[in-house]
Steps between C-alpha positions, in 0.01 A plus 500: 500500500702334216383171355729236364390189302709206447335360191292242684215741606657527841488867592720646768426854637812688611410740788552874434826621635670163513741578219601834652537335855736227365686752285579721802592202718741380224664850488533497876666153502751608223583825689562329842606144398372340821668185614171374638242561225203355690566710810545800284163436323320474837656834611442671169120408466443559876628859466305542178183399690576748784560778256162436324312501826672833597368681181148606594371586155520252209793526255442404128705192388633693192465813314449502119714747330467621159791357301511827268566699819847553625574296807498705821797516732471239773347618831728431789179400698456210263767324712367434854740376771378186670601376835791286388866586471642576160194481295270707286143409411365651180136627549263308276321818391757594233557332168589740221574412133390140534648282226289220351689297242182353372304828456787739420586465127857636470598304208540818298713672749824642372768251555793654692851416353823628648778431238790287636840382367549126468710517810231663714240257375714209599554648849133558534414145389741357760335724776136402431533141428440376854229754594194321617257760369606429150448123506156524335622694205526361143813569288322797315392647832856465646615692187257778599651496861847543361397778273308696774757484773761776537834518691530699815834545677488566874741661739581392855234618739256588228123437577368298210145493638353670806233380710162687444596624146299401200619197305663586175738218400567130567878424546719201438843495643802450295757584753543669833362446851174664620351531843121496551350706787151543641410804732252398765219736618640732745856381469778762450727259308419225232576133572695292255300186390698373204799516278534434129862404397594490131165354381123520549223746421280739695223762448230282343241531804438860449440442119294180543261645777518865425626600844779725617844348555483277804873527571818694433781351296856660543804407293770395741758542226512592130315270278289454192120449470275429211165666527164466331237779514151450661294489167741237343498287808126481506465445120761223481508339846149523647314432180715209398460346853131531456488345155722230621269406791186500266686270259609256755167491664344389184763243448463357850119502483524284203676211707258262668789424738457842661130484551573451874645854524286792623511804277729699720741198505494500131595859489788445726621220285466711186714769662773249595535372142773623258538435129780295345565442142672210337612447133367188330695200599644654814498302832264660759567252782745205491447157677701457813528877575369658808143642473490879498143560434188421310427595130170598322510493119386846376564442127640214287546132572746305711620138485592277795763236483646231738869403498616139539834320537655807679390739229623299207140469353207743533143396439216757435189460722184482286201709643151501362458852609724813465713581804362803683732495803794297609778465766254440796605144571845580614362778722228288662725212557809704583696296250736592212333549160360170372485596136637749255277758328585669167351798305349322196292756316382347173559844315862531624393806706598560859303346786388731783439375854394654822734396779410473863796481730517214767447721799185651343382153399505367861342816637216546241406160370418316819123457400604336176750242620251206525391564140856497385580179678204333344603626154844367566369152589310505172803603315722236641245224429484612134884487473 
């Protein structure tokens, strides 16, 4: 039983096995990409319950493996077919080489560097700039990513990864088209479930959850991939994501506006944030623009201004307290920005903010809307 504390002496006990159960369900969803997620969940957990009842003797939730021992080859019996078309259910009794970003101190690991020409670095930067899994990384960490990745050219028909194999690399597509296949239990031929064309990434699930490859990826034509080895992926991606969540949880916990959030809601909010940096004097949001999201100040100070006479004059809004978040008014009222906000660090240093996109704001901050509205009324009266 895991215990979480939200800082207000409110303890939440997480039932044993919940993390593994949600992990396996997520993998199943990413494999099958169901059109009706709710119906898929009903069928998935119904079959899981039937499978558990079928097993006469209890099965341990996980096996602790000595990290100094070499990981054993995966046992095919670890993948048990369930009574549903085109789906595998991973048995909960196996979890080797578990990676804990908080406990595992790998800061002293040897940093992998694959030398590249300026032309190759430019191509790689272009390929990774829109990859979602890299969004949480700082500039220095992205530099580690660029150093750690190596080029792999593939031929038409080449199997880049094969279902059931151990996970070795994470791949980012620079060019080429790649078909994704999953072989169902008892089936003689695989089923095509997805196609990547000229961009995208794959291979992270096996590295994140220490499980065999869940699908086969075949190059339809010749192309170029950029690969990152398993150890570098864990050291850079997983640990940075963990540190980012802890940092943002502390930031969000310090805001009274978010007291209405439950701990798990705050964690989801932390995962949805991304850092943005602005030079002193730069405009962060401009009056009259469409609202793209909400901003939380991580470091530095911002100043708020109102434009008059069609923008001919600009008046700074005086506030008794430093601004900790901004941009919510336009989102709550579904209106254009009502003021401009500038980075105004007194020392001339950059201002860093945590940004929450509009869709995530509407999905995650429902419990806080009433508080925001009251704060807006107070603000409007003071101005």
